[in-house]
N, C-alpha and C positions, 0 to 999 in steps of 0.2 A: 423495241416492240414495233414490228412492221405493220404498215397500213397500205392497202392498195387503193390507188385512185385511177379510175379508168377515164380515158379521154377519147373523144370522137367515136364512141361506140354506138351511140343512139342518134348521131347526126353531127354536123360540123360544129366544132367548138363545144360539144356536150361534155359535161363533167359529172362523174358519178363518184361520190364520196360517202363513207359511212357517216352516220349522224354523230357518233361519239366514239372515242377511243380512250382507254385508260392506260396510263404509264406511271411507273414508280419514279419518285424523285431520284436523281443521280443516274438515270438511264438515258439512252438515245431513242428518239422517235424516228424511225426509219420510214420515209415516205417513198413508196414504190410508184412511180408514175408510168402508166402503161398506155401508150398511144395506139389506137386501133385504126387510125386514118392518116391523113396527110400531116406532115410535120407542122408544129405550131409553137407559138410563143406562149409561155405560161408565167404567171406571177403568183408567188406565194407571199402572203403578208399577214402580219398579226399586229393589232393595235393594243391588245391587252395582255401581252406575254412578258412584260418587263420583270415581273416578280418570279418568273419560272425559268426563263431562258434569255440568252443574249440575241436570239433570232428576232429579226424585225421584218426583213424584206428580201426576196430573192427573185431575180428574173432568169428564167430558164428557157432553152430551146430544146424541145422534145421531138426527136425523130421517131424513135421506136420505143425504147424503155430507158428510164433513168431512175436513180435513187438519190434522194436528198435527205440529209440527216439533220435533225433538230435536237441538239443536246439539252437535256433538262438538268438544272442545277441540283446538286446533291442536298443542298440546304433549303430547297423549296418547300414551302408550307402546302398543305392540301388546298386544292382549289382547281380552277380551270382557266383555260385561255382558248381563243378561237383562231383558227388558221383559215384565211380566205384564199380560195383557189380561183384565179381569174384567167379566162382565155378570151380570145377575140378582141384583144386590146380594150377590155372592159365590157364587151358585149354579154358575156356569161360569167356568173359568179356563183360559187358554192361555198358553204361554211363547214368546217370540220371542228368539232369541239374536242379539246384535249383535256381530259380530267387527270390531274396529278394527285397521286396519293403518296403518303410519306414512305421513305425507304424503310424496308423491314430492318428491325434492329439486329445487329450482329450477335451471334451467340457469345456468351461470356467465355473468356479464355479458360482452357483447362488448367487446373492447378498443377504445378510441377511437383513431381514426386521426388522426395529427397533420395540421395544416393544411398544404397545399402552400405552398412558398416564394413562388410567384407571387402567391397570394392575399394573403399577409402583406405583400409589397412594395406591392401596390396599396392596401392599407389605410393605409400610411404616407404616401401622397401627400395633399396638402391637398384637401378636397372641392370647393373652388371652382375648382381648376385645370381638371378636365375640363368642369365646368358652364360656366365662363367661356369656354373655347374654343368650346363649342357655341353660347353666346349671341352671341359675337363673329361666328361664322360666320353665324348667323341675321341679325344686323344687316347684314353685308356682302350677303347674299342679298336682304334687303329693299331695300337701297339700289340694287342692280342691277335689281331688279324695278321700282322707281320710275322709273329712267332708261330701261330697255329695254322695259317693259310686256310681259314674257313671263310668262304665268301659272305656268309650271312653276317659276320662281324663287320666286314667292310660296309655292307649296306646299312647296318645299324649305326655305324659311326657317321656315315654320310647324313642319315636322317637326324641324328642328334645335333650335328653341326648346323644343318638347315633349320632345325627347330630353334637353336640359339639365335641365329640371324633373324628369324621371324619374330622371336620374342622381343629382341631389341627394336625391331621396326615397329611393331604394334605398341610397344611401350612409348615410343616417341609420338605416336599419333593420338594417344589417349590423353 
């Protein structure tokens, strides 16, 4: 969840933060720091965030724009913590309240459908049976092609042989 903090927009070391931001547990609070004036040192700190995040304190130098991420624990209980934004080495300070709400529950997993009986019976057959039948048909078709010299028989023999190879290949993958 991004939040924009504007710096130096209304004067030197000025800080503009929203009063409150809401984030779900287990997400990251992305703080976009936007500086409208001269570069400045900025301190982000939180005294009451121990139940929600490992973030405690950060010193940053902001020239133009920067993004700082505060990770919120996935097991955090609902509640809030405050982030203090300090500029001018303590001359200006603003508070941002971060309200944490629980992570939405994951939908229950979909039940697995049992395999149809037809598929189970096909898997019980030996893999060489359908492939052997197709190869046998291909040999018969090639023999007929040699005797009769009809090109369609040659094409049919090739397709039968190809179907046998594909049948074996797909059998191994299932």
